[in-house]
Every structure is written in structure tokens, then in C-alpha cells.
C-alpha positions as CSV (number, residue, x, y, z in Angstrom):
1,M,0.0,0.0,0.0
2,V,1.3,3.5,-0.9
3,T,0.3,6.4,1.2
4,V,1.2,9.8,-0.2
5,S,1.5,12.2,2.6
6,P,3.0,15.5,1.4
7,L,4.2,17.8,4.1
8,N,2.7,15.9,7.0
9,N,5.7,14.0,8.1
10,V,9.3,14.9,9.0
11,L,10.9,13.4,5.9
12,G,8.4,15.3,3.7
13,R,9.2,18.6,5.3
14,M,13.0,17.9,5.0
15,V,12.7,17.2,1.3
16,S,10.5,20.3,0.7
17,L,13.0,22.5,2.6
18,S,15.9,20.9,0.8
19,R,14.3,21.5,-2.6
20,A,13.5,25.1,-1.9
21,M,17.0,25.8,-0.7
22,D,18.6,24.1,-3.7
23,E,16.4,26.1,-6.1
24,V,17.3,29.4,-4.4
25,I,21.0,28.5,-4.7
26,A,20.6,27.5,-8.4
27,R,18.8,30.9,-9.1
28,N,21.6,32.8,-7.4
29,D,24.2,30.9,-9.4
30,E,22.5,31.6,-12.7
31,N,22.5,35.3,-11.9
32,G,26.3,35.3,-11.3
33,G,26.1,34.9,-7.5
34,G,27.7,31.5,-7.3
35,A,29.9,28.8,-8.8
36,G,27.8,27.9,-11.8
37,Q,25.0,25.6,-10.7
38,Y,22.3,25.5,-13.4
39,W,19.8,22.8,-12.5
40,V,18.2,21.0,-9.7
41,P,17.4,17.3,-10.4
42,A,14.0,16.1,-9.5
43,M,14.0,14.0,-6.3
44,D,11.6,11.6,-4.7
45,A,12.0,10.3,-1.1
46,W,10.0,7.9,0.9
47,E,10.1,5.8,4.0
48,T,9.5,2.0,4.3
49,E,9.5,-0.1,7.4
50,N,13.2,-0.8,7.2
51,S,14.7,2.1,5.2
52,F,14.5,5.5,3.6
53,V,14.7,5.5,-0.2
54,V,15.7,8.4,-2.3
55,Q,15.6,8.6,-6.1
56,L,17.0,11.4,-8.4
57,D,16.4,11.8,-12.1
58,L,19.8,12.4,-13.7
59,P,19.3,12.2,-17.4
60,G,22.4,12.5,-19.5
61,V,24.6,11.9,-16.5
62,T,26.8,8.8,-15.9
63,A,27.5,7.2,-12.5
64,E,31.1,8.5,-12.9
65,Q,29.9,12.1,-13.0
66,V,28.1,11.7,-9.6
67,D,29.6,12.2,-6.1
68,L,27.6,10.7,-3.3
69,T,28.5,11.3,0.4
70,F,26.9,10.8,3.8
71,D,28.2,12.9,6.7
72,R,26.5,13.8,10.0
73,N,23.2,12.3,8.8
74,T,23.2,14.4,5.7
75,L,23.1,12.7,2.3
76,S,24.7,14.9,-0.5
77,V,24.5,14.2,-4.2
78,R,26.7,16.3,-6.4
79,G,27.8,16.1,-10.0
80,T,28.0,17.7,-13.4
81,R,26.1,17.2,-16.6
82,S,28.0,17.9,-19.8
83,A,26.6,20.1,-22.5
84,T,23.9,18.4,-24.5
85,I,24.3,20.4,-27.6
86,Q,27.8,20.3,-29.1
87,A,29.0,23.0,-31.4
88,P,30.2,21.7,-34.8
89,E,33.9,21.9,-35.6
90,T,33.1,24.0,-38.7
91,G,30.1,26.1,-39.6
92,E,27.2,27.3,-37.4
93,I,24.5,25.7,-35.4
94,R,21.0,27.1,-34.9
95,V,19.4,26.0,-31.6
96,F,15.6,26.1,-31.4
97,F,15.3,24.8,-27.8
98,A,17.9,24.4,-25.1
99,E,16.0,23.5,-21.9
100,R,18.3,20.7,-20.6
101,A,20.9,22.9,-18.9
102,P,24.4,21.6,-18.4
103,G,26.5,22.3,-15.4
104,S,26.8,21.4,-11.8
105,F,24.0,20.1,-9.6
106,S,23.7,19.4,-5.9
107,R,20.9,18.0,-3.7
108,T,21.1,17.4,0.1
109,L,18.8,15.6,2.5
110,R,19.2,15.4,6.2
111,F,18.0,12.1,7.9
112,P,16.9,11.4,11.4
113,Q,19.7,10.2,13.7
114,Y,18.8,6.5,13.5
115,V,20.2,5.2,10.2
116,E,22.8,2.6,9.4
117,S,25.2,4.8,7.4
118,S,27.7,2.0,6.8
119,R,25.0,0.0,4.9
120,I,23.8,2.7,2.5
121,E,23.5,1.4,-1.1
122,A,23.2,3.2,-4.4
123,T,22.3,2.0,-7.8
124,F,22.2,3.9,-11.2
125,N,19.8,2.6,-13.8
126,N,18.4,4.4,-16.9
127,G,19.3,7.8,-15.6
128,V,17.7,7.2,-12.2
129,L,19.9,7.2,-9.1
130,T,18.4,5.1,-6.3
131,I,19.8,5.4,-2.8
132,T,18.7,3.1,0.0
133,V,19.4,4.3,3.6
134,P,18.7,1.5,6.1
135,K,17.1,2.4,9.4
136,A,19.0,1.5,12.6
137,E,17.2,-1.0,14.8
138,A,16.6,1.8,17.4
139,A,14.5,3.6,14.8
140,K,12.2,0.7,14.0
141,P,8.9,0.4,15.9
142,R,8.8,-2.5,18.4
143,K,6.3,-4.1,20.7
144,I,7.0,-3.7,24.4
145,E,6.0,-6.5,26.6
146,I,4.3,-5.6,29.8
147,L,5.6,-7.6,32.7
148,R,3.1,-8.7,35.4
149,N,3.9,-9.0,39.0
């Protein structure tokens, strides 16, 4: 069963805040206020019983162009997408649309303190990066037995 619960849980609020901050940084960079970040990849994040899962759409990017780190419960995904339109060696090129911006990208997401950072896994398939962050046992719900006298 899938329950979509936008903005009513901690992870949802963290993702929304992260996206807003990343978009502001990207706008500042486009206006000459930063180091050249041009795009913010779309990201989905959800929680299962045993883990948090994060997926990012990274079309035109290879796994070698992505740097994935986890430090102090913060997952950071950074990388660069090469230019999609290459200028010819001779002659001119006339571009009608150029909406797939090249350049650097960065997304960050802070997790609750109870994750198993040593067991984080990442896969890259068809331009989609999937990161699985396992929950620590302390974060999982458990039944507490009531002892009787």
C-alpha cells in the first residue's frame, strides 16, 4: 500500500525545505552569484518499514559524474552534466530549444539520527539514481511486553 502524505511528516518537510534551498542556490548561481549551478534534479524520497529511499532523475549523467557522500546524517549528491548540444567543428549551429541545462548540480537531504550509514546502497539505472538508507534497529517500531507482578 502506498500512502502519499505530502508535508505531513518529518521526511516530507525535510525534502521540501531541501528542494526550496537548492532552487534558491541555483537561481543565485544563474545570476552570477555562485559557482555555476544551473539545474536541480527532481528527487523523490519515501520511507519504508526498514529504510529510507531516495531517487533522483539524472538524465544525461553517468555514474562517474556523480559524487555521493553521507556525513553527519546528511546525504549529499553532487555532480555535473555535460553540455547536451555540441557546437560543430566548422560552420554554425542554430538552436531552437535548449532546456536541458548543463553544469553542476547538488541535492542534500538530512535524515533522522537513526540510520545505518555503513549500509547505504546506491544504484544507477536508466538515468535514475536510487539510494537506500537502512534504518537502525533503534528507529524501528517495536512491541514492548508488559511484565506482570
